[in-house]
mmCIF file of the N, C-alpha and C atoms, coordinates in Angstrom:
data_MODEL
# 
_entry.id   MODEL 
# 
loop_
_atom_site.group_PDB 
_atom_site.id 
_atom_site.type_symbol 
_atom_site.label_atom_id 
_atom_site.label_alt_id 
_atom_site.label_comp_id 
_atom_site.label_asym_id 
_atom_site.label_entity_id 
_atom_site.label_seq_id 
_atom_site.pdbx_PDB_ins_code 
_atom_site.Cartn_x 
_atom_site.Cartn_y 
_atom_site.Cartn_z 
_atom_site.occupancy 
_atom_site.B_iso_or_equiv 
_atom_site.pdbx_formal_charge 
_atom_site.auth_seq_id 
_atom_site.auth_comp_id 
_atom_site.auth_asym_id 
_atom_site.auth_atom_id 
_atom_site.pdbx_PDB_model_num 
ATOM 1   N N  . MET A 1 1  ? 90.990  100.112 54.288  1.00 0.00 ? 1  MET A N  1 
ATOM 2   C CA . MET A 1 1  ? 91.160  101.280 55.139  1.00 0.00 ? 1  MET A CA 1 
ATOM 3   C C  . MET A 1 1  ? 91.750  100.839 56.482  1.00 0.00 ? 1  MET A C  1 
ATOM 4   N N  . ALA A 1 2  ? 92.790  101.500 56.919  1.00 0.00 ? 2  ALA A N  1 
ATOM 5   C CA . ALA A 1 2  ? 93.480  101.160 58.158  1.00 0.00 ? 2  ALA A CA 1 
ATOM 6   C C  . ALA A 1 2  ? 92.728  101.732 59.357  1.00 0.00 ? 2  ALA A C  1 
ATOM 7   N N  . ILE A 1 3  ? 92.815  101.008 60.455  1.00 0.00 ? 3  ILE A N  1 
ATOM 8   C CA . ILE A 1 3  ? 92.202  101.468 61.698  1.00 0.00 ? 3  ILE A CA 1 
ATOM 9   C C  . ILE A 1 3  ? 93.297  102.147 62.508  1.00 0.00 ? 3  ILE A C  1 
ATOM 10  N N  . LEU A 1 4  ? 93.029  103.388 62.907  1.00 0.00 ? 4  LEU A N  1 
ATOM 11  C CA . LEU A 1 4  ? 94.007  104.154 63.665  1.00 0.00 ? 4  LEU A CA 1 
ATOM 12  C C  . LEU A 1 4  ? 93.538  104.325 65.103  1.00 0.00 ? 4  LEU A C  1 
ATOM 13  N N  . LYS A 1 5  ? 94.516  104.384 66.010  1.00 0.00 ? 5  LYS A N  1 
ATOM 14  C CA . LYS A 1 5  ? 94.246  104.631 67.423  1.00 0.00 ? 5  LYS A CA 1 
ATOM 15  C C  . LYS A 1 5  ? 95.050  105.837 67.863  1.00 0.00 ? 5  LYS A C  1 
ATOM 16  N N  . LEU A 1 6  ? 94.472  106.625 68.739  1.00 0.00 ? 6  LEU A N  1 
ATOM 17  C CA . LEU A 1 6  ? 95.170  107.760 69.306  1.00 0.00 ? 6  LEU A CA 1 
ATOM 18  C C  . LEU A 1 6  ? 95.878  107.273 70.567  1.00 0.00 ? 6  LEU A C  1 
ATOM 19  N N  . VAL A 1 7  ? 97.229  107.346 70.571  1.00 0.00 ? 7  VAL A N  1 
ATOM 20  C CA . VAL A 1 7  ? 98.031  106.797 71.658  1.00 0.00 ? 7  VAL A CA 1 
ATOM 21  C C  . VAL A 1 7  ? 98.895  107.901 72.256  1.00 0.00 ? 7  VAL A C  1 
ATOM 22  N N  . LYS A 1 8  ? 98.973  107.920 73.584  1.00 0.00 ? 8  LYS A N  1 
ATOM 23  C CA . LYS A 1 8  ? 99.809  108.893 74.291  1.00 0.00 ? 8  LYS A CA 1 
ATOM 24  C C  . LYS A 1 8  ? 101.220 108.322 74.403  1.00 0.00 ? 8  LYS A C  1 
ATOM 25  N N  . ASN A 1 9  ? 102.235 109.081 73.966  1.00 0.00 ? 9  ASN A N  1 
ATOM 26  C CA . ASN A 1 9  ? 103.615 108.591 74.025  1.00 0.00 ? 9  ASN A CA 1 
ATOM 27  C C  . ASN A 1 9  ? 104.277 109.016 75.333  1.00 0.00 ? 9  ASN A C  1 
ATOM 28  N N  . MET A 1 10 ? 105.551 108.682 75.487  1.00 0.00 ? 10 MET A N  1 
ATOM 29  C CA . MET A 1 10 ? 106.277 108.922 76.735  1.00 0.00 ? 10 MET A CA 1 
ATOM 30  C C  . MET A 1 10 ? 106.404 110.410 77.077  1.00 0.00 ? 10 MET A C  1 
ATOM 31  N N  . GLU A 1 11 ? 106.426 111.276 76.086  1.00 0.00 ? 11 GLU A N  1 
ATOM 32  C CA . GLU A 1 11 ? 106.541 112.715 76.337  1.00 0.00 ? 11 GLU A CA 1 
ATOM 33  C C  . GLU A 1 11 ? 105.209 113.358 76.672  1.00 0.00 ? 11 GLU A C  1 
ATOM 34  N N  . GLY A 1 12 ? 104.138 112.581 76.637  1.00 0.00 ? 12 GLY A N  1 
ATOM 35  C CA . GLY A 1 12 ? 102.814 113.112 76.934  1.00 0.00 ? 12 GLY A CA 1 
ATOM 36  C C  . GLY A 1 12 ? 102.076 113.623 75.708  1.00 0.00 ? 12 GLY A C  1 
ATOM 37  N N  . LYS A 1 13 ? 102.656 113.460 74.530  1.00 0.00 ? 13 LYS A N  1 
ATOM 38  C CA . LYS A 1 13 ? 102.010 113.897 73.294  1.00 0.00 ? 13 LYS A CA 1 
ATOM 39  C C  . LYS A 1 13 ? 101.205 112.744 72.712  1.00 0.00 ? 13 LYS A C  1 
ATOM 40  N N  . TYR A 1 14 ? 100.192 113.062 71.957  1.00 0.00 ? 14 TYR A N  1 
ATOM 41  C CA . TYR A 1 14 ? 99.333  112.051 71.337  1.00 0.00 ? 14 TYR A CA 1 
ATOM 42  C C  . TYR A 1 14 ? 99.711  111.851 69.882  1.00 0.00 ? 14 TYR A C  1 
ATOM 43  N N  . ASP A 1 15 ? 99.754  110.590 69.443  1.00 0.00 ? 15 ASP A N  1 
ATOM 44  C CA . ASP A 1 15 ? 100.077 110.243 68.065  1.00 0.00 ? 15 ASP A CA 1 
ATOM 45  C C  . ASP A 1 15 ? 99.036  109.265 67.544  1.00 0.00 ? 15 ASP A C  1 
ATOM 46  N N  . TRP A 1 16 ? 98.774  109.323 66.235  1.00 0.00 ? 16 TRP A N  1 
ATOM 47  C CA . TRP A 1 16 ? 97.901  108.342 65.592  1.00 0.00 ? 16 TRP A CA 1 
ATOM 48  C C  . TRP A 1 16 ? 98.763  107.159 65.161  1.00 0.00 ? 16 TRP A C  1 
ATOM 49  N N  . VAL A 1 17 ? 98.355  105.957 65.566  1.00 0.00 ? 17 VAL A N  1 
ATOM 50  C CA . VAL A 1 17 ? 99.122  104.752 65.288  1.00 0.00 ? 17 VAL A CA 1 
ATOM 51  C C  . VAL A 1 17 ? 98.192  103.727 64.656  1.00 0.00 ? 17 VAL A C  1 
ATOM 52  N N  . ASP A 1 18 ? 98.746  102.950 63.707  1.00 0.00 ? 18 ASP A N  1 
ATOM 53  C CA . ASP A 1 18 ? 97.980  101.882 63.076  1.00 0.00 ? 18 ASP A CA 1 
ATOM 54  C C  . ASP A 1 18 ? 97.661  100.819 64.125  1.00 0.00 ? 18 ASP A C  1 
ATOM 55  N N  . ALA A 1 19 ? 96.394  100.576 64.395  1.00 0.00 ? 19 ALA A N  1 
ATOM 56  C CA . ALA A 1 19 ? 95.974  99.652  65.453  1.00 0.00 ? 19 ALA A CA 1 
ATOM 57  C C  . ALA A 1 19 ? 96.365  98.213  65.149  1.00 0.00 ? 19 ALA A C  1 
ATOM 58  N N  . GLU A 1 20 ? 96.446  97.849  63.894  1.00 0.00 ? 20 GLU A N  1 
ATOM 59  C CA . GLU A 1 20 ? 96.774  96.468  63.534  1.00 0.00 ? 20 GLU A CA 1 
ATOM 60  C C  . GLU A 1 20 ? 98.242  96.147  63.775  1.00 0.00 ? 20 GLU A C  1 
ATOM 61  N N  . SER A 1 21 ? 99.097  97.166  63.811  1.00 0.00 ? 21 SER A N  1 
ATOM 62  C CA . SER A 1 21 ? 100.524 96.930  64.026  1.00 0.00 ? 21 SER A CA 1 
ATOM 63  C C  . SER A 1 21 ? 100.881 96.915  65.510  1.00 0.00 ? 21 SER A C  1 
ATOM 64  N N  . MET A 1 22 ? 99.951  97.304  66.362  1.00 0.00 ? 22 MET A N  1 
ATOM 65  C CA . MET A 1 22 ? 100.220 97.363  67.802  1.00 0.00 ? 22 MET A CA 1 
ATOM 66  C C  . MET A 1 22 ? 100.118 95.965  68.404  1.00 0.00 ? 22 MET A C  1 
ATOM 67  N N  . THR A 1 23 ? 101.029 95.668  69.295  1.00 0.00 ? 23 THR A N  1 
ATOM 68  C CA . THR A 1 23 ? 100.951 94.405  70.030  1.00 0.00 ? 23 THR A CA 1 
ATOM 69  C C  . THR A 1 23 ? 100.182 94.658  71.327  1.00 0.00 ? 23 THR A C  1 
ATOM 70  N N  . PRO A 1 24 ? 99.386  93.718  71.764  1.00 0.00 ? 24 PRO A N  1 
ATOM 71  C CA . PRO A 1 24 ? 98.630  93.939  72.999  1.00 0.00 ? 24 PRO A CA 1 
ATOM 72  C C  . PRO A 1 24 ? 99.552  94.012  74.213  1.00 0.00 ? 24 PRO A C  1 
ATOM 73  N N  . ALA A 1 25 ? 99.184  94.811  75.165  1.00 0.00 ? 25 ALA A N  1 
ATOM 74  C CA . ALA A 1 25 ? 99.984  94.951  76.387  1.00 0.00 ? 25 ALA A CA 1 
ATOM 75  C C  . ALA A 1 25 ? 99.937  93.645  77.170  1.00 0.00 ? 25 ALA A C  1 
ATOM 76  N N  . ARG A 1 26 ? 101.075 93.250  77.680  1.00 0.00 ? 26 ARG A N  1 
ATOM 77  C CA . ARG A 1 26 ? 101.131 92.027  78.468  1.00 0.00 ? 26 ARG A CA 1 
ATOM 78  C C  . ARG A 1 26 ? 100.742 92.331  79.901  1.00 0.00 ? 26 ARG A C  1 
ATOM 79  N N  . LYS A 1 27 ? 99.960  91.443  80.479  1.00 0.00 ? 27 LYS A N  1 
ATOM 80  C CA . LYS A 1 27 ? 99.565  91.620  81.862  1.00 0.00 ? 27 LYS A CA 1 
ATOM 81  C C  . LYS A 1 27 ? 100.698 91.159  82.764  1.00 0.00 ? 27 LYS A C  1 
ATOM 82  N N  . LYS A 1 28 ? 100.971 91.942  83.769  1.00 0.00 ? 28 LYS A N  1 
ATOM 83  C CA . LYS A 1 28 ? 102.021 91.600  84.718  1.00 0.00 ? 28 LYS A CA 1 
ATOM 84  C C  . LYS A 1 28 ? 101.491 90.509  85.649  1.00 0.00 ? 28 LYS A C  1 
ATOM 85  N N  . GLU A 1 29 ? 102.276 89.475  85.805  1.00 0.00 ? 29 GLU A N  1 
ATOM 86  C CA . GLU A 1 29 ? 101.873 88.372  86.659  1.00 0.00 ? 29 GLU A CA 1 
ATOM 87  C C  . GLU A 1 29 ? 101.955 88.800  88.118  1.00 0.00 ? 29 GLU A C  1 
ATOM 88  N N  . LYS A 1 30 ? 100.905 88.462  88.884  1.00 0.00 ? 30 LYS A N  1 
ATOM 89  C CA . LYS A 1 30 ? 100.888 88.844  90.293  1.00 0.00 ? 30 LYS A CA 1 
ATOM 90  C C  . LYS A 1 30 ? 101.854 87.980  91.079  1.00 0.00 ? 30 LYS A C  1 
ATOM 91  N N  . GLU A 1 31 ? 102.501 88.603  92.025  1.00 0.00 ? 31 GLU A N  1 
ATOM 92  C CA . GLU A 1 31 ? 103.468 87.896  92.858  1.00 0.00 ? 31 GLU A CA 1 
ATOM 93  C C  . GLU A 1 31 ? 102.729 87.119  93.947  1.00 0.00 ? 31 GLU A C  1 
ATOM 94  N N  . ASP A 1 32 ? 103.148 85.895  94.179  1.00 0.00 ? 32 ASP A N  1 
ATOM 95  C CA . ASP A 1 32 ? 102.560 85.051  95.212  1.00 0.00 ? 32 ASP A CA 1 
ATOM 96  C C  . ASP A 1 32 ? 103.168 85.447  96.552  1.00 0.00 ? 32 ASP A C  1 
ATOM 97  N N  . LEU A 1 33 ? 102.353 86.035  97.430  1.00 0.00 ? 33 LEU A N  1 
ATOM 98  C CA . LEU A 1 33 ? 102.857 86.565  98.693  1.00 0.00 ? 33 LEU A CA 1 
ATOM 99  C C  . LEU A 1 33 ? 102.676 85.599  99.865  1.00 0.00 ? 33 LEU A C  1 
ATOM 100 N N  . THR A 1 34 ? 102.338 84.345  99.596  1.00 0.00 ? 34 THR A N  1 
ATOM 101 C CA . THR A 1 34 ? 102.175 83.374  100.666 1.00 0.00 ? 34 THR A CA 1 
ATOM 102 C C  . THR A 1 34 ? 103.535 82.825  101.085 1.00 0.00 ? 34 THR A C  1 
ATOM 103 N N  . VAL A 1 35 ? 103.557 82.098  102.203 1.00 0.00 ? 35 VAL A N  1 
ATOM 104 C CA . VAL A 1 35 ? 104.796 81.481  102.687 1.00 0.00 ? 35 VAL A CA 1 
ATOM 105 C C  . VAL A 1 35 ? 105.303 80.488  101.642 1.00 0.00 ? 35 VAL A C  1 
ATOM 106 N N  . ASP A 1 36 ? 104.410 79.679  101.081 1.00 0.00 ? 36 ASP A N  1 
ATOM 107 C CA . ASP A 1 36 ? 104.812 78.719  100.052 1.00 0.00 ? 36 ASP A CA 1 
ATOM 108 C C  . ASP A 1 36 ? 105.399 79.418  98.827  1.00 0.00 ? 36 ASP A C  1 
ATOM 109 N N  . GLY A 1 37 ? 104.783 80.526  98.417  1.00 0.00 ? 37 GLY A N  1 
ATOM 110 C CA . GLY A 1 37 ? 105.279 81.282  97.272  1.00 0.00 ? 37 GLY A CA 1 
ATOM 111 C C  . GLY A 1 37 ? 106.662 81.849  97.521  1.00 0.00 ? 37 GLY A C  1 
ATOM 112 N N  . TYR A 1 38 ? 106.906 82.342  98.718  1.00 0.00 ? 38 TYR A N  1 
ATOM 113 C CA . TYR A 1 38 ? 108.224 82.887  99.074  1.00 0.00 ? 38 TYR A CA 1 
ATOM 114 C C  . TYR A 1 38 ? 109.277 81.786  99.069  1.00 0.00 ? 38 TYR A C  1 
ATOM 115 N N  . ILE A 1 39 ? 108.941 80.626  99.647  1.00 0.00 ? 39 ILE A N  1 
ATOM 116 C CA . ILE A 1 39 ? 109.886 79.511  99.685  1.00 0.00 ? 39 ILE A CA 1 
ATOM 117 C C  . ILE A 1 39 ? 110.176 79.003  98.276  1.00 0.00 ? 39 ILE A C  1 
ATOM 118 N N  . ASN A 1 40 ? 109.153 78.932  97.428  1.00 0.00 ? 40 ASN A N  1 
ATOM 119 C CA . ASN A 1 40 ? 109.360 78.491  96.041  1.00 0.00 ? 40 ASN A CA 1 
ATOM 120 C C  . ASN A 1 40 ? 110.247 79.463  95.270  1.00 0.00 ? 40 ASN A C  1 
ATOM 121 N N  . LYS A 1 41 ? 110.090 80.746  95.507  1.00 0.00 ? 41 LYS A N  1 
ATOM 122 C CA . LYS A 1 41 ? 110.862 81.753  94.774  1.00 0.00 ? 41 LYS A CA 1 
ATOM 123 C C  . LYS A 1 41 ? 112.305 81.837  95.266  1.00 0.00 ? 41 LYS A C  1 
ATOM 124 N N  . HIS A 1 42 ? 112.514 81.809  96.599  1.00 0.00 ? 42 HIS A N  1 
ATOM 125 C CA . HIS A 1 42 ? 113.833 82.055  97.170  1.00 0.00 ? 42 HIS A CA 1 
ATOM 126 C C  . HIS A 1 42 ? 114.540 80.799  97.680  1.00 0.00 ? 42 HIS A C  1 
ATOM 127 N N  . GLY A 1 43 ? 113.838 79.681  97.733  1.00 0.00 ? 43 GLY A N  1 
ATOM 128 C CA . GLY A 1 43 ? 114.461 78.441  98.172  1.00 0.00 ? 43 GLY A CA 1 
ATOM 129 C C  . GLY A 1 43 ? 114.370 78.193  99.663  1.00 0.00 ? 43 GLY A C  1 
ATOM 130 N N  . GLY A 1 44 ? 114.018 79.181  100.439 1.00 0.00 ? 44 GLY A N  1 
ATOM 131 C CA . GLY A 1 44 ? 113.893 79.033  101.883 1.00 0.00 ? 44 GLY A CA 1 
ATOM 132 C C  . GLY A 1 44 ? 113.434 80.338  102.486 1.00 0.00 ? 44 GLY A C  1 
ATOM 133 N N  . ILE A 1 45 ? 113.110 80.299  103.764 1.00 0.00 ? 45 ILE A N  1 
ATOM 134 C CA . ILE A 1 45 ? 112.659 81.500  104.456 1.00 0.00 ? 45 ILE A CA 1 
ATOM 135 C C  . ILE A 1 45 ? 113.346 81.555  105.817 1.00 0.00 ? 45 ILE A C  1 
ATOM 136 N N  . PHE A 1 46 ? 113.880 82.724  106.150 1.00 0.00 ? 46 PHE A N  1 
ATOM 137 C CA . PHE A 1 46 ? 114.575 82.914  107.424 1.00 0.00 ? 46 PHE A CA 1 
ATOM 138 C C  . PHE A 1 46 ? 113.564 83.321  108.485 1.00 0.00 ? 46 PHE A C  1 
ATOM 139 N N  . SER A 1 47 ? 113.620 82.663  109.621 1.00 0.00 ? 47 SER A N  1 
ATOM 140 C CA . SER A 1 47 ? 112.741 82.981  110.735 1.00 0.00 ? 47 SER A CA 1 
ATOM 141 C C  . SER A 1 47 ? 113.536 83.734  111.791 1.00 0.00 ? 47 SER A C  1 
ATOM 142 N N  . HIS A 1 48 ? 113.094 84.923  112.125 1.00 0.00 ? 48 HIS A N  1 
ATOM 143 C CA . HIS A 1 48 ? 113.746 85.700  113.168 1.00 0.00 ? 48 HIS A CA 1 
ATOM 144 C C  . HIS A 1 48 ? 113.394 85.161  114.554 1.00 0.00 ? 48 HIS A C  1 
ATOM 145 N N  . ALA A 1 49 ? 112.335 84.368  114.623 1.00 0.00 ? 49 ALA A N  1 
ATOM 146 C CA . ALA A 1 49 ? 111.909 83.817  115.911 1.00 0.00 ? 49 ALA A CA 1 
ATOM 147 C C  . ALA A 1 49 ? 112.912 82.792  116.439 1.00 0.00 ? 49 ALA A C  1 
ATOM 148 N N  . ASP A 1 50 ? 113.466 81.959  115.527 1.00 0.00 ? 50 ASP A N  1 
ATOM 149 C CA . ASP A 1 50 ? 114.426 80.942  115.983 1.00 0.00 ? 50 ASP A CA 1 
ATOM 150 C C  . ASP A 1 50 ? 115.770 81.038  115.260 1.00 0.00 ? 50 ASP A C  1 
ATOM 151 N N  . SER A 1 51 ? 115.955 82.062  114.449 1.00 0.00 ? 51 SER A N  1 
ATOM 152 C CA . SER A 1 51 ? 117.210 82.323  113.719 1.00 0.00 ? 51 SER A CA 1 
ATOM 153 C C  . SER A 1 51 ? 117.663 81.146  112.863 1.00 0.00 ? 51 SER A C  1 
ATOM 154 N N  . LYS A 1 52 ? 116.721 80.520  112.174 1.00 0.00 ? 52 LYS A N  1 
ATOM 155 C CA . LYS A 1 52 ? 117.025 79.403  111.284 1.00 0.00 ? 52 LYS A CA 1 
ATOM 156 C C  . LYS A 1 52 ? 116.389 79.643  109.920 1.00 0.00 ? 52 LYS A C  1 
ATOM 157 N N  . VAL A 1 53 ? 116.962 79.009  108.909 1.00 0.00 ? 53 VAL A N  1 
ATOM 158 C CA . VAL A 1 53 ? 116.372 79.025  107.574 1.00 0.00 ? 53 VAL A CA 1 
ATOM 159 C C  . VAL A 1 53 ? 115.526 77.769  107.436 1.00 0.00 ? 53 VAL A C  1 
ATOM 160 N N  . HIS A 1 54 ? 114.286 77.948  107.019 1.00 0.00 ? 54 HIS A N  1 
ATOM 161 C CA . HIS A 1 54 ? 113.363 76.828  106.866 1.00 0.00 ? 54 HIS A CA 1 
ATOM 162 C C  . HIS A 1 54 ? 113.093 76.619  105.381 1.00 0.00 ? 54 HIS A C  1 
ATOM 163 N N  . TYR A 1 55 ? 113.019 75.350  104.987 1.00 0.00 ? 55 TYR A N  1 
ATOM 164 C CA . TYR A 1 55 ? 112.837 75.003  103.579 1.00 0.00 ? 55 TYR A CA 1 
ATOM 165 C C  . TYR A 1 55 ? 111.457 74.445  103.282 1.00 0.00 ? 55 TYR A C  1 
ATOM 166 N N  . SER A 1 56 ? 110.583 74.396  104.290 1.00 0.00 ? 56 SER A N  1 
ATOM 167 C CA . SER A 1 56 ? 109.195 73.985  104.078 1.00 0.00 ? 56 SER A CA 1 
ATOM 168 C C  . SER A 1 56 ? 108.294 74.842  104.957 1.00 0.00 ? 56 SER A C  1 
ATOM 169 N N  . LYS A 1 57 ? 107.052 74.959  104.541 1.00 0.00 ? 57 LYS A N  1 
ATOM 170 C CA . LYS A 1 57 ? 106.092 75.754  105.293 1.00 0.00 ? 57 LYS A CA 1 
ATOM 171 C C  . LYS A 1 57 ? 105.846 75.136  106.668 1.00 0.00 ? 57 LYS A C  1 
ATOM 172 N N  . ARG A 1 58 ? 105.739 73.825  106.719 1.00 0.00 ? 58 ARG A N  1 
ATOM 173 C CA . ARG A 1 58 ? 105.479 73.148  107.991 1.00 0.00 ? 58 ARG A CA 1 
ATOM 174 C C  . ARG A 1 58 ? 106.607 73.429  108.998 1.00 0.00 ? 58 ARG A C  1 
ATOM 175 N N  . SER A 1 59 ? 107.848 73.327  108.548 1.00 0.00 ? 59 SER A N  1 
ATOM 176 C CA . SER A 1 59 ? 108.992 73.587  109.415 1.00 0.00 ? 59 SER A CA 1 
ATOM 177 C C  . SER A 1 59 ? 108.971 75.026  109.912 1.00 0.00 ? 59 SER A C  1 
ATOM 178 N N  . TYR A 1 60 ? 108.669 75.956  109.038 1.00 0.00 ? 60 TYR A N  1 
ATOM 179 C CA . TYR A 1 60 ? 108.615 77.375  109.380 1.00 0.00 ? 60 TYR A CA 1 
ATOM 180 C C  . TYR A 1 60 ? 107.522 77.638  110.409 1.00 0.00 ? 60 TYR A C  1 
ATOM 181 N N  . MET A 1 61 ? 106.332 77.108  110.181 1.00 0.00 ? 61 MET A N  1 
ATOM 182 C CA . MET A 1 61 ? 105.210 77.317  111.095 1.00 0.00 ? 61 MET A CA 1 
ATOM 183 C C  . MET A 1 61 ? 105.467 76.652  112.455 1.00 0.00 ? 61 MET A C  1 
ATOM 184 N N  . ASP A 1 62 ? 106.078 75.466  112.448 1.00 0.00 ? 62 ASP A N  1 
ATOM 185 C CA . ASP A 1 62 ? 106.407 74.791  113.703 1.00 0.00 ? 62 ASP A CA 1 
ATOM 186 C C  . ASP A 1 62 ? 107.439 75.581  114.504 1.00 0.00 ? 62 ASP A C  1 
ATOM 187 N N  . GLY A 1 63 ? 108.418 76.159  113.825 1.00 0.00 ? 63 GLY A N  1 
ATOM 188 C CA . GLY A 1 63 ? 109.435 76.972  114.488 1.00 0.00 ? 63 GLY A CA 1 
ATOM 189 C C  . GLY A 1 63 ? 108.846 78.222  115.114 1.00 0.00 ? 63 GLY A C  1 
ATOM 190 N N  . ILE A 1 64 ? 107.912 78.852  114.416 1.00 0.00 ? 64 ILE A N  1 
ATOM 191 C CA . ILE A 1 64 ? 107.260 80.050  114.946 1.00 0.00 ? 64 ILE A CA 1 
ATOM 192 C C  . ILE A 1 64 ? 106.396 79.683  116.153 1.00 0.00 ? 64 ILE A C  1 
ATOM 193 N N  . LYS A 1 65 ? 105.668 78.560  116.036 1.00 0.00 ? 65 LYS A N  1 
ATOM 194 C CA . LYS A 1 65 ? 104.801 78.115  117.130 1.00 0.00 ? 65 LYS A CA 1 
ATOM 195 C C  . LYS A 1 65 ? 105.626 77.768  118.371 1.00 0.00 ? 65 LYS A C  1 
ATOM 196 N N  . ALA A 1 66 ? 106.776 77.115  118.169 1.00 0.00 ? 66 ALA A N  1 
ATOM 197 C CA . ALA A 1 66 ? 107.639 76.737  119.290 1.00 0.00 ? 66 ALA A CA 1 
ATOM 198 C C  . ALA A 1 66 ? 108.213 77.968  119.991 1.00 0.00 ? 66 ALA A C  1 
ATOM 199 N N  . ALA A 1 67 ? 108.395 79.061  119.245 1.00 0.00 ? 67 ALA A N  1 
ATOM 200 C CA . ALA A 1 67 ? 108.921 80.295  119.825 1.00 0.00 ? 67 ALA A CA 1 
ATOM 201 C C  . ALA A 1 67 ? 107.823 81.121  120.498 1.00 0.00 ? 67 ALA A C  1 
ATOM 202 N N  . GLY A 1 68 ? 106.572 80.640  120.431 1.00 0.00 ? 68 GLY A N  1 
ATOM 203 C CA . GLY A 1 68 ? 105.464 81.348  121.064 1.00 0.00 ? 68 GLY A CA 1 
ATOM 204 C C  . GLY A 1 68 ? 104.904 82.477  120.227 1.00 0.00 ? 68 GLY A C  1 
ATOM 205 N N  . CYS A 1 69 ? 105.174 82.467  118.919 1.00 0.00 ? 69 CYS A N  1 
ATOM 206 C CA . CYS A 1 69 ? 104.676 83.510  118.022 1.00 0.00 ? 69 CYS A CA 1 
ATOM 207 C C  . CYS A 1 69 ? 103.537 82.956  117.177 1.00 0.00 ? 69 CYS A C  1 
ATOM 208 N N  . HIS A 1 70 ? 102.888 83.851  116.433 1.00 0.00 ? 70 HIS A N  1 
ATOM 209 C CA . HIS A 1 70 ? 101.777 83.454  115.575 1.00 0.00 ? 70 HIS A CA 1 
ATOM 210 C C  . HIS A 1 70 ? 101.886 84.228  114.266 1.00 0.00 ? 70 HIS A C  1 
ATOM 211 N N  . ILE A 1 71 ? 101.583 83.565  113.159 1.00 0.00 ? 71 ILE A N  1 
ATOM 212 C CA . ILE A 1 71 ? 101.559 84.213  111.844 1.00 0.00 ? 71 ILE A CA 1 
ATOM 213 C C  . ILE A 1 71 ? 100.386 83.651  111.068 1.00 0.00 ? 71 ILE A C  1 
ATOM 214 N N  . LYS A 1 72 ? 99.726  84.487  110.278 1.00 0.00 ? 72 LYS A N  1 
ATOM 215 C CA . LYS A 1 72 ? 98.610  84.054  109.443 1.00 0.00 ? 72 LYS A CA 1 
ATOM 216 C C  . LYS A 1 72 ? 99.079  84.000  108.011 1.00 0.00 ? 72 LYS A C  1 
ATOM 217 N N  . ASP A 1 73 ? 98.965  82.816  107.394 1.00 0.00 ? 73 ASP A N  1 
ATOM 218 C CA . ASP A 1 73 ? 99.291  82.662  105.979 1.00 0.00 ? 73 ASP A CA 1 
ATOM 219 C C  . ASP A 1 73 ? 97.985  82.599  105.213 1.00 0.00 ? 73 ASP A C  1 
ATOM 220 N N  . TYR A 1 74 ? 97.809  83.490  104.262 1.00 0.00 ? 74 TYR A N  1 
ATOM 221 C CA . TYR A 1 74 ? 96.533  83.624  103.550 1.00 0.00 ? 74 TYR A CA 1 
ATOM 222 C C  . TYR A 1 74 ? 96.429  82.673  102.378 1.00 0.00 ? 74 TYR A C  1 
ATOM 223 N N  . LYS A 1 75 ? 96.621  81.382  102.629 1.00 0.00 ? 75 LYS A N  1 
ATOM 224 C CA . LYS A 1 75 ? 96.421  80.384  101.577 1.00 0.00 ? 75 LYS A CA 1 
ATOM 225 C C  . LYS A 1 75 ? 96.086  79.071  102.187 1.00 0.00 ? 75 LYS A C  1 
# 
């Protein structure tokens, strides 16, 4: 005996679907919003404080500190 699931389709209607043929939904990977994550994804980060592109977190933080600004990185 097949196991059926009631599934809502794109039009908002409900259909009975064989549960064994369904693939599990993939979880979306969370984006890393830290300075390191941004640099890893884009290759560098532009600082408006000193108008330079920085390729490391230390360089970026030092540039901001030298300009008299402050930023909190949550990592």
